[in-house]
DOZAPA-961169 format. One record per residue (C-alpha): residue in one letter; x, y, z. Coordinates in steps of 0.1 Angstrom, whole numbers, padded with zeros to 4 digits, always signed. Example, Ala and Ser with C-alpha at 12.3 -4.5 7.8 and 13.67 -1.06 7.14 Angstrom:
2
a+0123-0045+0078/s+0137-0011+0071/
//
This chain:
180
i+0059+0144+0015/t+0036+0115+0031/y+0064+0088+0019/w+0093+0110+0033/y+0072+0115+0068/v+0066+0078+0071/l+0101+0066+0057/a+0117+0089+0084/l+0098+0075+0111/a+0103+0039+0101/a+0139+0047+0098/h+0145+0067+0130/q+0177+0061+0148/k+0183+0032+0124/n+0212+0025+0101/s+0191+0002+0080/i+0156-0005+0069/s+0135-0031+0057/v+0110-0021+0030/l+0080-0040+0011/d+0063-0022-0014/y+0032-0044-0021/v+0024-0042-0056/g+0052-0016-0062/g+0053-0012-0099/l+0089-0009-0112/g+0099+0001-0076/h+0103+0040-0080/f+0097+0043-0041/y+0132+0025-0036/q+0149+0053-0058/i+0128+0081-0040/g+0137+0068-0003/k+0176+0064-0012/a+0174+0100-0022/l+0156+0110+0008/l+0177+0092+0034/p+0210+0086+0017/d+0228+0074+0051/v+0203+0046+0056/a+0205+0013+0040/f+0177-0001+0024/e+0168-0038+0022/f+0138-0030-0005/h+0114-0057-0016/c+0088-0053-0042/k+0058-0077-0049/e+0045-0079-0083/v+0030-0096-0112/p+0057-0117-0132/s+0058-0093-0161/i+0064-0062-0141/a+0087-0077-0118/e+0111-0087-0148/a+0110-0049-0160/g+0116-0039-0123/k+0145-0062-0122/l+0162-0044-0153/l+0154-0012-0138/n+0161-0016-0101/p+0183-0048-0097/e+0190-0036-0063/i+0154-0045-0050/l+0145-0080-0039/w+0116-0089-0065/h+0085-0112-0055/t+0060-0127-0076/d+0039-0145-0050/d+0031-0140-0014/t+0062-0158+0001/c+0075-0124+0009/l+0048-0122+0036/e+0067-0150+0056/r+0089-0124+0074/t+0085-0090+0089/y+0094-0054+0076/d+0099-0022+0092/l+0075-0005+0067/i+0051-0022+0043/m+0034+0001+0018/i+0002-0005-0004/d-0004+0024-0026/g-0033+0025-0047/s-0037-0012-0052/l-0058-0025-0022/q-0089-0017-0042/c-0080-0040-0070/m-0076-0072-0046/e-0109-0095-0047/n-0101-0107-0015/w-0089-0077+0002/e-0100-0085+0039/e-0077-0118+0037/m-0050-0102+0020/l-0048-0073+0045/q-0047-0097+0073/k-0016-0114+0057/v-0001-0082+0050/s-0008-0069+0085/a+0008-0101+0100/a+0041-0089+0082/v+0043-0057+0095/g+0072-0053+0123/g+0069-0015+0123/y+0045+0003+0102/l+0018-0002+0075/l+0011+0025+0051/l-0020+0023+0031/t-0026+0051+0006/s-0048+0063-0025/v-0077+0040-0010/p-0112+0050-0023/v-0134+0053+0004/v-0171+0061+0015/e-0187+0070+0047/n-0223+0064+0046/s-0226+0035+0019/d-0215-0002+0025/s-0185-0011+0005/f-0192-0017-0033/v-0175-0026-0064/a-0173-0002-0094/i-0159-0006-0129/q-0128+0014-0139/k-0123+0021-0175/a-0086+0031-0187/y-0064+0023-0212/d-0087+0004-0233/t-0098-0021-0205/q-0121-0026-0176/m-0112-0035-0140/l-0133-0038-0110/h-0123-0023-0079/w-0136-0017-0045/q-0150+0016-0028/f-0144+0008+0009/n-0168+0017+0036/k-0141+0037+0055/d-0151+0023+0093/a-0154-0012+0082/l-0120-0009+0062/l-0101+0006+0093/q-0118-0022+0116/v-0102-0049+0095/v-0069-0035+0101/r-0075-0028+0140/n-0085-0064+0142/t-0049-0075+0131/g-0035-0057+0162/l-0022-0025+0144/c-0030+0010+0158/l-0038+0038+0135/i-0015+0067+0142/r-0023+0090+0114/e-0047+0097+0086/f-0037+0113+0053/v-0064+0131+0033/i-0054+0130-0003/g-0086+0149-0013/a-0091+0134-0048/r-0126+0123-0055/p-0128+0100-0085/y-0162+0103-0101/i-0182+0071-0102/k-0214+0071-0124/n-0243+0058-0106/a-0227+0051-0072/p-0246+0050-0040/e-0220+0075-0027/q-0190+0092-0043/c-0156+0082-0027/e-0127+0101-0017/l-0090+0088-0017/c-0075+0086+0016/g-0045+0070+0035/w-0035+0058+0068/l-0007+0050+0089/f-0006+0020+0113/k+0020+0009+0137/r+0026-0024+0154/
//
């Protein structure tokens, strides 16, 4: 429902819309968007690592696939980062670059935040591997986006609270919609 709401806002009174799904997996949001708004033409871009982009091209050849940040050299009606910001080592710099490419809206979602602790890194164990990922201080994260000139228009409470052993504070997954 969140994606539908955000997509409808970005496409309001438009015949076509440009979307960048930054770290967009195999492009599933493209298919969902077409089903939700069948009368809107999508110029849909996905930025992914090369191996996933190659698989995505087979599944969704209509999507414009990117394996580097040259996709950020233009603007989009909607940019989405869903569940991946926390995996970016230089997240502040990346968020600034992404925000510069926002022509309309930025959706950040499935972001682990804490309220009272400084941002910290935790280890996530999944699929026989370990990954480092950020748990963001909510105010610090929102300030980084505000400093880019984007305005917060809505917060989405996801409510999931993944447990992190020995963490200074347990996180909660949240999301936000910003507007240029």
